[in-house]
FITI-44048 format. One record per residue: residue in three letters; x, y, z of N, C-alpha, C, O in turn. Coordinates in nm, 3 decimals, decimal comma, padded with zeros to 5 digits. Layout:
N
ala;X;Y;Z;X;Y;Z;X;Y;Z;X;Y;Z
...
This chain:
74
gln;-03,168;05,265;-03,227;-03,166;05,278;-03,371;-03,138;05,141;-03,431;-03,050;05,068;-03,384
ile;-03,210;05,107;-03,534;-03,194;04,979;-03,604;-03,131;05,006;-03,741;-03,171;05,098;-03,812
gln;-03,033;04,923;-03,775;-02,971;04,933;-03,907;-03,000;04,805;-03,983;-02,974;04,695;-03,933
val;-03,054;04,818;-04,102;-03,084;04,702;-04,186;-02,980;04,696;-04,298;-02,962;04,793;-04,371
val;-02,912;04,582;-04,309;-02,812;04,563;-04,414;-02,866;04,459;-04,512;-02,882;04,343;-04,474
pro;-02,894;04,499;-04,637;-02,942;04,402;-04,736;-02,838;04,291;-04,757;-02,718;04,317;-04,751
trp;-02,885;04,169;-04,780;-02,795;04,056;-04,794;-02,847;03,962;-04,901;-02,963;03,922;-04,898
asn;-02,762;03,928;-04,997;-02,795;03,829;-05,100;-02,756;03,693;-05,043;-02,638;03,670;-05,015
val;-02,851;03,602;-05,026;-02,822;03,473;-04,963;-02,720;03,391;-05,040;-02,665;03,296;-04,985
lys;-02,694;03,425;-05,164;-02,592;03,354;-05,242;-02,451;03,401;-05,209;-02,353;03,343;-05,259
asp;-02,438;03,504;-05,126;-02,306;03,559;-05,092;-02,241;03,490;-04,973;-02,134;03,533;-04,929
asn;-02,301;03,383;-04,920;-02,245;03,322;-04,799;-02,144;03,212;-04,825;-02,076;03,169;-04,732
val;-02,131;03,165;-04,949;-02,032;03,061;-04,982;-01,962;03,099;-05,111;-02,024;03,141;-05,208
tyr;-01,829;03,082;-05,111;-01,751;03,104;-05,232;-01,650;02,991;-05,243;-01,573;02,966;-05,151
val;-01,651;02,921;-05,357;-01,559;02,810;-05,381;-01,469;02,849;-05,497;-01,516;02,882;-05,606
met;-01,338;02,843;-05,472;-01,241;02,872;-05,578;-01,238;02,753;-05,673;-01,228;02,639;-05,627
gln;-01,247;02,776;-05,802;-01,241;02,670;-05,901;-01,096;02,650;-05,942;-01,041;02,725;-06,022
gln;-01,034;02,545;-05,885;-00,893;02,519;-05,913;-00,872;02,371;-05,940;-00,926;02,286;-05,870
gly;-00,794;02,342;-06,039;-00,747;02,206;-06,062;-00,855;02,100;-06,061;-00,968;02,125;-06,104
asp;-00,820;01,982;-06,012;-00,908;01,866;-06,012;-01,003;01,871;-05,893;-00,960;01,873;-05,778
thr;-01,134;01,874;-05,922;-01,233;01,873;-05,815;-01,313;01,743;-05,818;-01,424;01,738;-05,765
ser;-01,259;01,638;-05,879;-01,331;01,513;-05,892;-01,357;01,444;-05,759;-01,446;01,360;-05,750
asn;-01,279;01,478;-05,655;-01,301;01,414;-05,526;-01,407;01,487;-05,444;-01,426;01,455;-05,326
gly;-01,476;01,584;-05,502;-01,588;01,651;-05,436;-01,550;01,723;-05,308;-01,449;01,794;-05,304
asp;-01,630;01,704;-05,205;-01,611;01,775;-05,079;-01,489;01,730;-05,001;-01,452;01,796;-04,904
ala;-01,425;01,622;-05,039;-01,309;01,573;-04,964;-01,202;01,681;-04,950;-01,129;01,684;-04,851
thr;-01,191;01,769;-05,049;-01,094;01,876;-05,046;-01,117;01,969;-04,927;-01,021;02,025;-04,873
phe;-01,241;01,986;-04,885;-01,276;02,084;-04,784;-01,288;02,025;-04,644;-01,328;02,096;-04,552
lys;-01,254;01,899;-04,625;-01,273;01,836;-04,495;-01,147;01,825;-04,413;-01,145;01,752;-04,313
asp;-01,043;01,895;-04,450;-00,920;01,896;-04,371;-00,935;02,006;-04,266;-00,892;02,120;-04,288
trp;-00,995;01,971;-04,153;-01,025;02,069;-04,049;-00,899;02,131;-03,989;-00,907;02,237;-03,927
ser;-00,784;02,067;-04,004;-00,660;02,125;-03,952;-00,617;02,248;-04,033;-00,531;02,324;-03,990
arg;-00,678;02,266;-04,149;-00,645;02,381;-04,235;-00,765;02,475;-04,246;-00,779;02,549;-04,344
thr;-00,852;02,473;-04,144;-00,972;02,555;-04,142;-00,961;02,656;-04,029;-00,917;02,623;-03,919
ile;-01,001;02,780;-04,056;-00,997;02,882;-03,951;-01,134;02,947;-03,935;-01,216;02,946;-04,027
phe;-01,157;03,003;-03,817;-01,279;03,078;-03,787;-01,239;03,224;-03,770;-01,146;03,255;-03,696
val;-01,309;03,313;-03,838;-01,278;03,456;-03,831;-01,403;03,529;-03,781;-01,512;03,510;-03,834
ser;-01,385;03,613;-03,680;-01,498;03,688;-03,627;-01,445;03,811;-03,554;-01,334;03,805;-03,502
pro;-01,515;03,919;-03,548;-01,639;03,950;-03,619;-01,610;04,002;-03,760;-01,502;04,053;-03,788
leu;-01,708;03,987;-03,847;-01,697;04,038;-03,984;-01,793;04,156;-04,000;-01,897;04,162;-03,934
his;-01,758;04,248;-04,086;-01,847;04,360;-04,118;-01,973;04,305;-04,184;-01,967;04,204;-04,255
gly;-02,085;04,367;-04,161;-02,213;04,322;-04,215;-02,221;04,315;-04,366;-02,307;04,246;-04,420
lys;-02,134;04,386;-04,435;-02,136;04,384;-04,581;-02,030;04,292;-04,641;-02,012;04,291;-04,763
met;-01,961;04,216;-04,558;-01,858;04,122;-04,606;-01,924;04,003;-04,675;-02,017;03,943;-04,621
thr;-01,876;03,970;-04,795;-01,926;03,852;-04,866;-01,820;03,742;-04,859;-01,704;03,768;-04,827
ala;-01,860;03,620;-04,890;-01,765;03,508;-04,891;-01,656;03,532;-04,996;-01,540;03,498;-04,973
phe;-01,693;03,589;-05,109;-01,594;03,619;-05,213;-01,490;03,719;-05,160;-01,370;03,700;-05,179
ser;-01,537;03,825;-05,094;-01,445;03,925;-05,039;-01,353;03,863;-04,935;-01,233;03,891;-04,932
leu;-01,409;03,780;-04,849;-01,330;03,713;-04,746;-01,224;03,623;-04,810;-01,109;03,625;-04,767
ala;-01,262;03,546;-04,912;-01,166;03,458;-04,981;-01,055;03,540;-05,047;-00,939;03,500;-05,044
thr;-01,091;03,652;-05,106;-00,992;03,738;-05,172;-00,892;03,794;-05,071;-00,771;03,790;-05,095
ile;-00,941;03,845;-04,960;-00,852;03,900;-04,857;-00,761;03,791;-04,801;-00,640;03,811;-04,789
met;-00,818;03,676;-04,767;-00,738;03,567;-04,709;-00,634;03,515;-04,808;-00,522;03,484;-04,767
ser;-00,668;03,507;-04,936;-00,570;03,458;-05,034;-00,458;03,560;-05,055;-00,343;03,521;-05,079
asn;-00,490;03,688;-05,045;-00,385;03,790;-05,056;-00,289;03,785;-04,938;-00,170;03,812;-04,954
val;-00,339;03,752;-04,821;-00,257;03,749;-04,700;-00,185;03,616;-04,681;-00,066;03,613;-04,649
phe;-00,258;03,504;-04,702;-00,205;03,372;-04,667;-00,174;03,280;-04,784;-00,107;03,178;-04,765
gly;-00,220;03,311;-04,904;-00,201;03,222;-05,018;-00,332;03,157;-05,059;-00,440;03,209;-05,029
thr;-00,323;03,046;-05,128;-00,439;02,980;-05,187;-00,550;02,951;-05,086;-00,525;02,897;-04,978
val;-00,671;02,988;-05,122;-00,791;02,961;-05,043;-00,881;02,873;-05,128;-00,912;02,907;-05,242
ser;-00,925;02,760;-05,074;-01,013;02,669;-05,148;-01,158;02,710;-05,138;-01,234;02,700;-05,235
met;-01,198;02,756;-05,019;-01,339;02,787;-04,996;-01,352;02,886;-04,881;-01,275;02,882;-04,785
ala;-01,450;02,975;-04,892;-01,485;03,065;-04,781;-01,634;03,054;-04,760;-01,712;03,052;-04,856
gln;-01,675;03,047;-04,634;-01,817;03,036;-04,602;-01,849;03,123;-04,482;-01,774;03,125;-04,384
ile;-01,959;03,195;-04,489;-02,004;03,279;-04,379;-02,124;03,210;-04,315;-02,220;03,174;-04,383
asn;-02,117;03,191;-04,183;-02,227;03,126;-04,111;-02,354;03,211;-04,122;-02,349;03,333;-04,112
thr;-02,466;03,143;-04,143;-02,594;03,212;-04,154;-02,699;03,145;-04,067;-02,682;03,030;-04,024
asp;-02,807;03,217;-04,041;-02,918;03,160;-03,965;-03,008;03,080;-04,059;-02,975;03,062;-04,176
lys;-03,121;03,034;-04,009;-03,209;02,949;-04,091;-03,272;03,024;-04,209;-03,327;02,961;-04,299
tyr;-03,263;03,156;-04,208;-03,315;03,236;-04,318;-03,207;03,276;-04,419;-03,236;03,342;-04,518
gly;-03,082;03,235;-04,392;-02,972;03,266;-04,482;-02,906;03,399;-04,454;-02,824;03,445;-04,534
tyr;-02,940;03,463;-04,340;-02,881;03,592;-04,304;-02,760;03,569;-04,215;-02,766;03,484;-04,126
pro;-02,649;03,641;-04,236;-02,528;03,619;-04,156;-02,553;03,631;-04,006;-02,628;03,718;-03,960
thr;-02,489;03,543;-03,931;-02,504;03,546;-03,785;-02,384;03,610;-03,720;-02,379;03,621;-03,598
C-alpha cells in the first residue's frame, strides 16, 4: 500500500523574526547549538517543529526540514 502525503515546498524552512538580523546568516552558523531530529511525521512542518522546540527548550532561531531535489521531505 502506498500513502501519498501532500507537501507545500515552502513548509521546509521557518525563520523566527527576532531582534537584529543585520548580520544575515551568521546567526545560524553556530553548529554547536544545532540539533538533528529524526524521524518526523510526514505532516510535520518547519513552523510546527520550531513551535514544539521553543515550547520545550526556549528560543528557536530557525527550523529546517531536509528535502530531496524536488523539495519533498526526506
